N, C-alpha and C positions, 0 to 999 in steps of 0.2 A: 410831776413824776419825782419820786424821791431819788436821791443820788446814791450811787454805789461808791463806797470807799475804795474797793478793789474790783477788778474784773476777774471772776473765777474762770480758769481755763484748765482743760486736761491736755497735757503735752505728752506726745509719744516720744520716748527716748530709747526704746529697745534698739540695741545695736549702735547707739550713738555714744560718743565720749562726753563725760561730764567731769569737770574739775572739782576736786574736793581737797581743800587745804586745811591742815590742822590734825591734831591727834586727841585721843582721850574721849571722855564722856560726851563732849559736845559734838565732836566730829563723827563718832562711830554710828549714831542713829542716822545721820545723813548718808553715810556709806551704805548702810543696810537698805535705806529707802531707794537709793539709786540702783543698787543691785536687784532689789525686788522688782523694779520696773524695767529690768533688762538693760540698764545702762552700763557703760564701760568706764570705770573710774580712772581718772588721770590725777596724779598728785604733784605734778610739776608745772608751775605757771608758764615757763618759757615753752615747754613742750605743748601745752594747751593752746598757747597763742599761735605757734607754728602750725598746729593741726586744725585751726579754725574752730575750736571748741566754743560753744555759744552759751552754755549754762555753767554757773560756778557757785559753790558753797564755800564759805570761809568760817572756820571755827578756831581761830587763834585765841589764846588766853589774853594776849596783850591787845588792848583796845586800839592803840595807835597803829599796830601792825594790821589789824582788821581794816581800819580806815584807808590806809595806804594801798592795801591789796585790792579793796573794792574799787578805788579810783583807777588803779592800773588796769583792772579787768574791764571796767566800763570803757576805758579808752581803747581796749582791744576788741570792743564790740560784744562783750558778754553781758548777760543779765545776771545779777548777783543776789545771793542770799547770805547775809551775815548773821550767824546764830545769835539769838537773844539781843539783837540790835536792830529793831525794826526801822529806825531812821536811816540806816545804811542799806536797806533792802530794796531791790527792785521787785521782788516777789517774796511771799512767805509760804511755808509749807503747812497745810491744814492737818487736822486730825482726821484720819481716814477710816471709814467703815467699809470693809471689803466683803462684797457678796458677788464675786467675780462672775460675769463681767460688769455687774452693777457696782459702782464706786460712789460713795457719798462722802464729800469733803466738807468738814466743818472748820471754818476759819474765823478769826477775830481781827485780822489785819495786824497781828503781832501784839494786840492789847493783852490777851490772856490765854496762853496755851492751855492752862489748867481748865479754864471754862470750856474751851473747845473740846477737850478730852472728855469732860463729864457729860456734855451734850451728846457726844458720840457714844459714850457708854450706855446712856439711856436708850438711844436709838438701837443699839445692839440688842437690847432686850425685846424691842418691839418688832423688828424686821426679821422674818423667818430666814433660816439659813439657806433655804432653797430658792430665795428670790432670784439668784442668778440663773437658775434653771428656767424660770418664767421668761427672763429676757432671751435666753437661748431658744426657747420654744417659739417665741414671737418672731425672732430672727429667721428661724427655719420656715416659718409660715408666711414670710413676706411676699413670696411670689403668688401664693394663693390669695392672700389678702388684697394684693394689687389687682388680681384678676376679678375678684368679687366687688371691689370698690375702686374703680379706675380713678375717680376723683380724689385728690389728696384731702380735701375737706371732709368728704364722706368717710374716708379711712380714719381720720383723726377722731371724728365724732363717734364712730363705731367702737374704736379703742377706748375712748373716754367712758362710754357707757359700760363697757366690759370691765375696765380696770378700776372704776370708782368703788368706794366702800359699798359692800353688798352686791357688787356686780358679778357677772359670771366668771371673771378672772381677777377678782379682788386681790391686789398685790400683797396683802397681809394674810392671805389664806394659803396654808402650806400645800393644799391639793391643786392650786390653780395651774401649775405647769402641765399637769395631766389633762386639764380641761380644754386646752387651746384647740385641739383638733375638733372636738365636738362643738365648741363655740363657733368655729369657722363654718361648720356645716349648717348652723342655724342662724347665722348673722346676715343673711341676704336681704331681709326685709328693710327697705329704706325707711328712715325716720323722717317725719315732716319737719320743716323749719319751725323754729320756736322763738318766741319773744318773752322775756320776763322783765317786769318793771318793779323797781324798788325805791321807796323813799328813804333817803339817807339823812340822818339828823345828827350824826356824831362823826368827828374827824378821826376817831380811834378805830383802826381796823379790827381790834379785838371785839368791838360791838357788833360786827357783822354776824349774821346768823350762819349756821353751817351751810344752809342752802345758798345764801348769797355768796359766800366765799367760794363754794364749789362752782357755781355758775359763772362767776367772774373768771375763775381759773380755766374754764372751758370755752368762754365766749369767743365767737368769731368777730363780733363788733361790740363796742361799748359806747353808748351814747350818753353824754353827760349834759344834763339840764341844770343849769346853775353852776355855782362854784364848788364842784365836787373836790374834796381835799385830795392832794397828791398821794397821801398814804393809802387812801382807799383805792385810787386808780392803779396804784402799784401792785395790787393783788390780782389784777387782770393778766391774762396771757400776754407775754411780751410782744407777740406778733399779731395781736388782735387789732382790728381797725379801730382807731380812736376818732370819735365824732364829737366835736363841741357844738351842741345844739344852738341853732339860731332861733331863739324863743319868739322873735318877731314874725317869723314865717312858718315855723313848724306847727302843723295842726295838732300834733300829739302833745307838744309842750303847752299849747294854749288850752287843751281840754282839761289838763290837770287830773288825769285819771290814773296816775301811777299808784302802785302799791298793791294792785291785785295779783301781780305775779302770773297773770294768765298767759295762755299760749295762743298762738294764731298760726294760720297757714302761711303767712308771710310776715316779715318784720313790720312793725308799726312805725319804725323810724324811717322816714322817706329816703334819707341819704343812705341808710343801710340797705334798703330795698333796691336802690339804684346800683349800689356796689355789687350786690350779689346777683343782680339780673345779668351782669356781665360774666358771671362764673357758671361753670357746669355743675357746681355742687348742688345737690338736692337737700342737704342737711346743713342748716345754719342755725346758730344760736346768737341772738342779739339781746344784750342786757342794757336796759335803759335805767339810768340812775338819776333820780331827781333830788336835788338838794333842798332840804327844808330845815332851817336853823331851829334848834331846840329852844332858843331864846324867845 
């Protein structure tokens, strides 16, 4: 599994106090950001310490003053962002694409704010302005969705099918918010469990096909036969079951029949079958990856 340089989090600060030190062009964007998220700005360190403020931004012109302030704030239990000084930061602020309530944050860990901005600008052109309405429509439909799909795995699979490219609720189609109610009325048919097998011969995730990338992102279980590169496995759902195949005992590994991408009524990975036998989910997707070196 590839390592993350940072752990991205969305932090609710509405109604909470946030310390912002400094003036001018460096500090003002941080003030606007805090206000936009509903935070209450405090500009006095002693007051912030007394009131138990937990988040702080520092935007002094003097580098030494920034360093001293950051140390003092950490000693008081705050997490700190020092503008343009990633080495002094506990967290960094990403470039934000706002489709409220959908937020997309693009960060580089402080390496290049300009790069993050231009990635965000390209995404701005792709994502419809009404994307937030789709999120709100799905939120409003939660009770009915749970009623129709009591099992969490079934709900996720139904949503995956609807929200994918070309699906009934394709996230990039402007009309999708208006289609939610109609989709719910027709989404009752349970899908059968599915297994897909792929031979992987490149460590570069860019060499994955569109179908392989999509199925990895939706899989309930990923079975790795051989030394599947970490960069490939990183494309799988974060909460998917990971299975390192024991090639000495697994009949599927010994058959060597991967690559068909065929479907079946139950997973052909025995350990995945055992895992899902304990679940009430009727709809599961198992992806079997078989490593085959190109050399």
